[in-house]
C-alpha positions in Angstrom: 70.5 70.0 105.5 71.3 72.5 108.3 69.2 72.4 111.4 66.0 74.5 111.3 65.5 77.2 113.9 61.8 77.1 114.0 58.9 74.9 113.0 58.8 73.8 109.4 56.0 74.7 107.0 55.1 73.6 103.4 54.2 75.9 100.6 52.8 74.6 97.4 52.5 76.1 93.9 50.2 74.1 91.7 50.6 76.0 88.4 49.6 75.4 84.8 52.3 72.9 83.9 53.7 71.6 87.2 53.4 71.4 91.0 56.2 72.6 93.2 56.5 72.1 97.0 58.9 73.9 99.4 59.6 72.9 103.0 60.5 76.2 104.7 61.9 77.1 108.1 59.2 79.4 109.5 61.8 81.3 111.7 64.3 82.1 108.9 62.6 81.5 105.5 65.4 79.0 104.6 64.2 76.5 102.1 65.3 73.1 103.6 63.8 70.8 100.9 61.9 71.1 97.6 60.3 68.9 95.0 58.6 69.4 91.6 56.5 67.2 89.3 54.8 68.0 85.9 51.3 67.7 84.7 49.9 67.9 81.2 47.6 70.5 79.5 45.6 69.6 76.4 46.1 71.5 73.2 43.6 72.4 70.5 40.4 74.4 71.0 40.6 74.3 74.8 43.1 74.1 77.6 42.2 71.3 80.1 43.9 69.3 82.7 42.8 66.3 84.8 42.8 67.5 88.5 43.9 64.1 89.6 47.3 64.8 87.9 47.7 67.8 90.3 47.2 65.5 93.3 49.6 62.9 91.9 52.2 65.7 91.2 51.7 67.0 94.8 52.4 63.5 96.2 55.5 63.2 94.0 56.8 66.7 94.9 56.3 66.1 98.6 57.9 62.7 98.6 61.0 64.3 96.9 61.2 66.6 100.0 61.9 63.5 102.2 61.8 63.6 106.0 61.5 67.4 106.1 57.9 67.2 104.8 57.0 64.8 107.6 58.1 67.3 110.2 55.9 70.2 108.8 53.5 71.8 111.2 51.4 73.6 108.6 50.8 73.6 104.9 49.2 75.9 102.3 48.4 75.6 98.6 48.8 78.4 96.1 47.4 77.6 92.7 46.5 78.8 89.2 43.5 81.0 89.2 40.1 80.8 87.5 40.1 77.0 86.6 36.8 75.3 86.7 36.9 72.0 88.6 33.6 70.0 88.7 33.4 67.1 91.1 30.8 64.4 91.6 29.3 63.3 94.9 32.4 61.2 95.7 34.7 64.1 95.0 36.0 62.7 91.7 36.3 65.0 88.7 33.3 64.9 86.4 35.5 66.0 83.5 38.9 67.6 83.1 39.3 71.1 84.5 38.8 74.1 82.2 41.9 76.2 82.8 42.4 80.0 82.9 43.8 80.1 79.4 40.9 78.2 77.8 39.1 81.0 75.8 36.2 79.0 74.4 33.8 80.8 76.8 34.4 84.3 75.1 30.8 84.3 73.7 29.4 83.5 77.2 31.5 86.3 78.6 30.1 88.8 76.2 26.6 87.6 76.8 26.9 87.8 80.6 28.3 91.3 80.5 25.3 92.4 78.4 22.7 90.5 80.5 23.8 92.0 83.8 24.0 95.6 83.1 27.2 96.1 81.1 30.9 96.5 82.0 30.5 99.3 84.6 27.9 97.4 86.5 30.1 94.2 86.6 33.1 96.2 87.8 31.1 97.9 90.6 29.6 94.6 91.6 32.4 92.1 91.4 35.4 94.3 91.0 36.1 93.0 87.5 34.6 92.7 84.0 34.6 89.0 83.2 36.7 87.8 80.3 36.9 84.2 78.9 39.4 83.5 81.7 36.9 83.9 84.5 35.3 80.9 86.1 31.7 82.1 85.7 32.1 82.2 81.9 33.5 78.7 81.9 30.5 77.4 83.9 28.2 79.1 81.5 30.0 77.4 78.6 29.8 74.0 80.3 26.1 74.4 81.0 25.5 75.3 77.4 27.8 72.8 75.6 28.0 69.9 78.1 24.8 70.1 80.2 25.2 66.5 81.4 28.5 67.4 83.0 27.0 70.5 84.6 24.1 68.5 86.0 26.5 65.8 87.3 28.5 68.4 89.3 27.9 68.1 93.0 30.8 70.5 93.9 32.5 73.3 92.0 36.0 74.3 92.9 39.1 76.2 91.9 42.4 74.4 91.4 43.8 75.3 94.8 40.5 74.4 96.4 40.6 70.9 95.0 43.9 70.1 96.5 43.1 71.8 99.9 39.9 69.7 100.0 41.7 66.5 99.4 44.0 67.4 102.3 41.2 68.3 104.8 38.0 66.8 103.5 36.4 70.2 103.7 35.3 72.4 100.8 37.0 75.8 101.3 38.5 78.7 99.3 39.8 82.1 100.1 38.8 85.7 99.1 41.8 86.1 96.8 41.0 83.1 94.6 37.2 83.6 95.0 37.5 87.1 93.6 38.6 85.7 90.2 35.5 83.6 89.7 33.1 86.4 88.6 30.4 85.1 91.1 32.0 86.6 94.2 30.9 90.2 94.9 33.8 92.4 96.0 31.5 95.0 97.6 29.8 92.5 100.0 32.7 89.9 100.0 30.1 87.2 99.5 28.8 85.0 96.6 26.5 86.9 94.3 23.2 84.9 94.2 21.8 86.8 91.2 24.9 86.0 89.1 24.8 82.4 90.2 21.1 82.2 89.4 21.8 83.7 86.0 24.2 80.9 85.1 22.2 78.2 86.9 24.8 77.4 89.6 23.5 76.4 93.0 25.5 78.2 95.7 25.4 75.0 97.8 27.9 73.6 95.3 30.5 76.3 96.2 33.2 76.1 98.9 33.1 78.1 102.1 35.3 81.3 101.9 37.9 81.1 104.7 38.9 84.4 106.3 42.5 85.6 106.2 44.4 84.0 109.0 41.8 81.4 109.6 42.6 77.7 109.6 40.9 75.9 106.7 41.2 72.5 108.4 43.7 69.8 109.3 45.2 67.0 107.3 43.0 63.9 107.5 43.8 60.2 107.4 44.3 58.2 104.3 45.8 61.0 102.1 49.0 59.2 101.0 51.1 62.2 101.8 54.0 62.6 104.2 52.0 64.7 106.6 51.0 63.8 110.1 47.3 63.6 110.8 46.2 67.0 112.3 48.8 69.1 110.4 47.3 72.6 110.0 46.1 73.6 106.6 45.8 77.3 105.7 43.2 78.7 103.3 45.6 78.9 100.4 45.0 81.4 97.6 45.5 82.1 93.9 48.9 82.3 92.4 49.2 86.0 92.1 47.9 86.7 95.6 50.4 84.0 96.8 53.3 85.7 95.0 52.3 89.0 96.5 52.5 87.4 100.0 55.8 85.8 99.0 57.2 89.3 98.2 55.8 90.8 101.4 54.3 93.5 99.2 53.4 96.9 100.6 50.7 99.0 98.9 51.8 100.8 95.7 54.9 98.7 94.9 54.6 97.6 91.2 55.1 93.9 90.2 55.5 92.4 86.8 55.4 88.6 86.6 56.7 86.9 83.5 55.4 83.3 83.1 53.2 81.4 80.8 50.9 84.4 81.3 52.2 87.8 82.1 50.7 89.9 85.0 51.1 93.4 86.3 49.8 94.2 89.8 50.2 96.0 93.1 48.6 95.8 96.5 46.0 98.5 97.2 44.0 99.6 100.2 41.1 100.7 98.0 38.7 98.3 96.3 39.3 98.6 92.5 36.6 98.7 89.9 37.8 99.4 86.3 34.9 99.5 83.9 37.1 98.9 80.9 37.9 95.5 82.2 41.7 96.0 81.7 42.3 95.8 85.4 40.8 92.9 87.4 39.8 94.0 90.9 41.0 91.0 92.7 41.2 90.7 96.5 44.4 89.7 98.0 44.9 87.0 100.7 45.3 89.4 103.6 42.2 91.7 103.5 43.5 94.3 101.0 43.1 94.3 97.2 45.2 93.3 94.3 44.4 95.2 91.1 45.9 93.2 88.3 46.2 93.1 84.6 47.0 89.8 82.8 48.1 88.8 79.4 47.7 85.2 78.0 50.9 85.4 75.9 54.2 85.8 77.7 57.2 83.5 77.9 55.6 80.6 76.2 54.7 82.7 73.2 58.1 84.3 72.9 59.8 81.0 73.2 57.6 79.6 70.4 58.7 82.5 68.1 62.3 81.7 69.0 61.8 78.1 68.1 60.1 79.0 64.8 63.1 81.1 64.0 65.6 78.4 65.1 67.1 80.8 67.7 68.0 80.7 71.3 65.6 82.8 73.4 68.4 85.3 74.2 69.5 85.8 70.5 67.8 89.2 70.1 69.1 92.0 67.9 68.2 95.7 68.2 67.4 98.2 65.5 64.2 97.4 63.7 60.8 98.9 62.8 59.1 95.5 62.7 56.1 94.9 65.0 55.2 91.4 66.2 52.0 91.0 68.4 52.6 87.4 69.8 48.9 86.7 70.5 49.3 83.0 69.8 46.6 81.9 72.3 44.2 84.7 71.8 44.6 87.6 74.2 43.1 89.0 77.4 44.9 92.3 77.5 43.9 93.7 75.1 40.6 91.8 75.1 41.0 89.9 71.8 40.2 86.2 72.8 40.1 84.9 69.2 43.1 86.8 67.9 46.2 85.2 66.6 49.8 86.5 66.2 50.4 89.4 63.8 53.6 90.6 62.1 53.9 94.0 60.5 56.7 95.9 58.9 58.8 93.0 57.6 61.6 94.2 55.2 64.4 92.5 53.2 67.0 93.5 55.7 65.0 92.4 58.8 67.0 89.8 60.7 65.7 86.8 62.7 67.1 88.4 65.9 65.1 91.5 65.2 61.9 89.5 64.8 62.6 87.9 68.1 63.2 91.2 69.8 59.9 92.4 68.3 58.1 89.4 70.0 59.6 90.5 73.3 58.5 94.1 72.7 55.0 93.0 71.8 54.6 90.8 74.9 55.8 93.5 77.3 53.8 96.4 75.6 50.4 95.3 76.9 51.6 94.7 80.4 53.2 98.2 80.7 50.1 99.8 79.3 48.1 98.2 82.0 50.6 99.0 84.8 49.6 102.7 84.8 46.0 101.6 85.4 47.0 99.2 88.1 49.0 101.8 90.1 47.2 104.6 91.9 47.8 108.2 91.1 49.9 108.7 94.2 52.3 105.8 93.4 56.0 106.8 92.9 56.7 106.5 89.2 60.5 106.1 89.9 60.0 103.2 92.3 61.7 100.0 91.1 59.5 97.5 89.2 59.8 94.1 90.8 60.3 91.6 88.1 59.4 88.0 89.0 58.5 84.7 87.3 60.5 82.4 85.0 61.2 85.2 82.5 62.7 87.5 85.1 65.9 85.5 85.0 66.3 86.1 81.2 68.6 88.9 80.1 66.4 89.7 77.0 63.3 90.0 79.2 65.1 92.2 81.8 66.5 94.6 79.1 63.2 94.8 77.2 61.3 95.7 80.4 63.9 98.3 81.3 63.9 99.9 77.9 60.1 100.0 77.5 59.3 101.0 81.1 62.0 103.6 81.8 62.0 102.3 85.4 64.7 100.7 87.6 64.0 97.0 87.7 64.6 94.8 90.8 65.0 91.0 90.4 64.4 89.3 93.7 66.9 86.5 94.4 64.1 84.3 95.9 62.7 81.8 93.5 59.3 80.1 93.6 57.5 83.1 95.1 54.1 81.5 94.8 55.2 78.5 97.0 57.1 80.9 99.3 53.9 83.0 99.7 51.9 79.9 100.5 54.6 78.9 103.0 54.4 82.4 104.6 50.6 81.9 104.9 51.2 78.6 106.6 53.8 80.1 108.9 51.3 82.9 109.8 48.9 80.2 111.2 51.6 79.1 113.6 52.9 82.5 114.7 49.8 84.7 114.4 51.7 87.1 112.1 50.5 88.8 108.9 51.9 86.5 106.1 53.3 89.5 104.3 55.2 90.5 107.4 56.6 86.9 107.6 57.9 87.3 104.0 59.5 90.6 104.8 61.2 89.1 107.8 62.5 86.4 105.4 63.7 89.2 103.1 62.3 87.5 100.1 62.3 90.7 97.8 66.0 91.3 98.2 67.9 91.2 94.9 69.9 93.3 92.4 68.4 96.5 91.0 69.1 97.4 87.4 69.2 101.2 86.9 66.6 103.0 84.8 67.3 103.7 81.2 65.5 106.2 78.9 62.1 104.9 78.0 61.8 103.9 74.3 58.7 105.9 73.5 59.1 105.4 69.7 58.7 101.6 70.0 55.8 101.9 72.4 54.1 104.4 70.1 54.7 102.3 67.0 53.2 99.1 68.6 50.2 101.1 69.9 49.6 102.4 66.4 49.8 99.0 64.8 47.5 97.4 67.4 45.0 100.2 66.9 45.0 99.8 63.1 44.9 96.0 63.3 42.2 95.7 65.9 39.4 95.2 63.3 41.4 92.4 61.7 42.2 90.8 65.0 38.6 91.0 66.2 37.3 89.6 62.9 38.5 86.1 63.9 35.7 86.0 66.5 33.2 85.7 63.8 34.5 82.2 62.9 34.1 80.9 66.5 
């Protein structure tokens, strides 16, 4: 390990399936140590995880970092959004956390939208129209289906809040992650007491919203982690806001993140409010906004199709009129929470590689459709699209995004952008800098640019037509839930 120039900071990414920790030199952005440990997610009707696994994984990941973690002067947690963590009076989980991709609360989402004035009213009030991913719908589901657990909850947290609180002993969150709950009003930047009353959630159970640049607390004794007592702890934030920090995003630059879920977003100075619900009007971690569209089915769904076909994920073949909508976990964009995968146009001469390419096309189609809504009218349509997430390293993903977007595509060399963004937030506590400026100083967005190719309008039009024709069939599945 080369000598660090400045103080060391730790950035953490607690994602759906693992927790990653980076020890970063605050002066240069050099990653001097890293660690990673997995956690499990249930399958079946819901998607749940035991929050204590996140803590165990954090301990494991940090211990892998060795002496460097012990030298850290500040730490920040970036985490998966929307998850509902319910804690008892001792801070122990009442039940496993309901994760962002648990869609059992779709009926509660529909009911809440109707009861509080419809989609437009929700968008104006909270910035977003709640889907089954949003925390408010999960709390409504819990109160309806497991009222004993709801009554036993003495604190309600998001995943990143849970880990931050175990570090500091203080219940805190930030505006970025709070904006994905559905009970934080983007107009007033405060918890919405009418919404909380509607779902029977006492605001006293919620964490304090820490302002951008404010210290959330310090590391307390007895934590079992390689931090010194008194190490500064930043507010942390949701994973997409953390990745935006990690890229040092300026307003109007488009981002597509290819992971278990797929997201398209950009930083904006204007508060978003999309009444269709396609774009979530999230806050960012700095004081601006992060309009974002999200799909539930991205790399995991395409990998599952590849496995079913017995193919390597890169074994795609061009030249087909087959359409595959890989909505294996239900879908959020478009809002079809009870849908399943759909295959159309299969012929005798269709190859397995063509089916796999169709899965890629179907996964990218929704994200690109939402990108136009995320970007403001004055955004440069020829600006490179930043491609991040695990899928961004895959040639098939890169070429599919190029072909269907018609844009140049830039792939940042920096990996683990959520953890890097958290590290930049931690560094900002020490230097007083804007965390996005820290990341730009670290040059995190640098990477190769793939030239634009002609946009494949025929494929986009075909998928749009199949989706439109099949929507009644896909929506019909909701009747059986």
